[in-house]
C-alpha positions in Angstrom: 20.9 1.0 6.9 19.5 4.6 6.7 15.9 5.1 6.1 16.3 6.6 2.6 18.3 3.5 1.6 15.6 1.2 2.9 13.1 3.3 0.9 15.2 2.9 -2.2 15.5 -0.9 -1.8 11.9 -1.3 -1.3 11.2 0.9 -4.5 13.7 -1.4 -6.4 12.0 -4.6 -5.2 8.5 -3.0 -6.3 10.0 -2.2 -9.9 11.6 -5.7 -10.2 8.4 -7.4 -9.0 6.4 -5.3 -11.7 9.1 -6.1 -14.3 8.6 -9.9 -13.5 4.9 -9.7 -13.7 5.3 -8.3 -17.2 7.7 -11.1 -18.4 5.4 -13.9 -17.2 3.6 -15.9 -19.8 -0.3 -15.8 -20.2 -2.1 -18.0 -17.8 0.9 -18.0 -15.3 -0.4 -17.0 -11.7 0.9 -13.5 -10.8 -0.6 -13.6 -7.3 2.7 -14.0 -5.4 4.5 -11.3 -7.4 1.6 -9.1 -6.9 1.7 -9.7 -3.1 5.3 -8.6 -3.1 4.4 -5.4 -5.0 1.7 -4.5 -2.5 3.8 -5.2 0.5 6.7 -3.1 -0.8 4.4 -0.3 -1.6 2.7 -0.5 1.8 6.1 -0.7 3.7 7.6 2.3 1.5 4.4 4.4 2.2 4.8 3.7 6.0 8.5 4.9 5.7 7.7 7.9 3.5 4.4 9.2 5.0 4.3 7.7 8.4 1.7 5.2 9.6 -1.9 6.2 9.3 -4.4 6.1 12.1 -8.1 5.6 11.4 -10.1 7.0 14.4 -13.9 7.2 14.6 -15.1 10.8 15.5 -18.3 11.0 17.3 -20.5 14.0 16.3 -21.0 16.8 18.7 -25.0 16.6 18.3 -27.2 13.8 17.2 -28.1 14.1 13.5 -31.7 15.4 12.8 -34.1 13.1 11.3 -35.7 14.3 8.2 -39.4 15.2 8.6 -41.9 13.1 6.6 
C-alpha cells in the first residue's frame, strides 16, 4: 500500500471516529474513540511530516546571573 493511500485511510479513520463521537448519546464515554482520533492523527502526522526529534541544546556560554 503506497504511503499516500495509507495517509488517506488514516484520515478516513479519523473522520469516522469524529463522526461517531458526535453521534454518541450524552453521558456515554467517548474516551476510546478519542484515543482512535489521536492515534490516527499522530500516525498521519508522522507519515506526512516525518518523525520529530526533540534534542537538548547546551548553550555556548553560561547564562549571566542578574546583579542584585
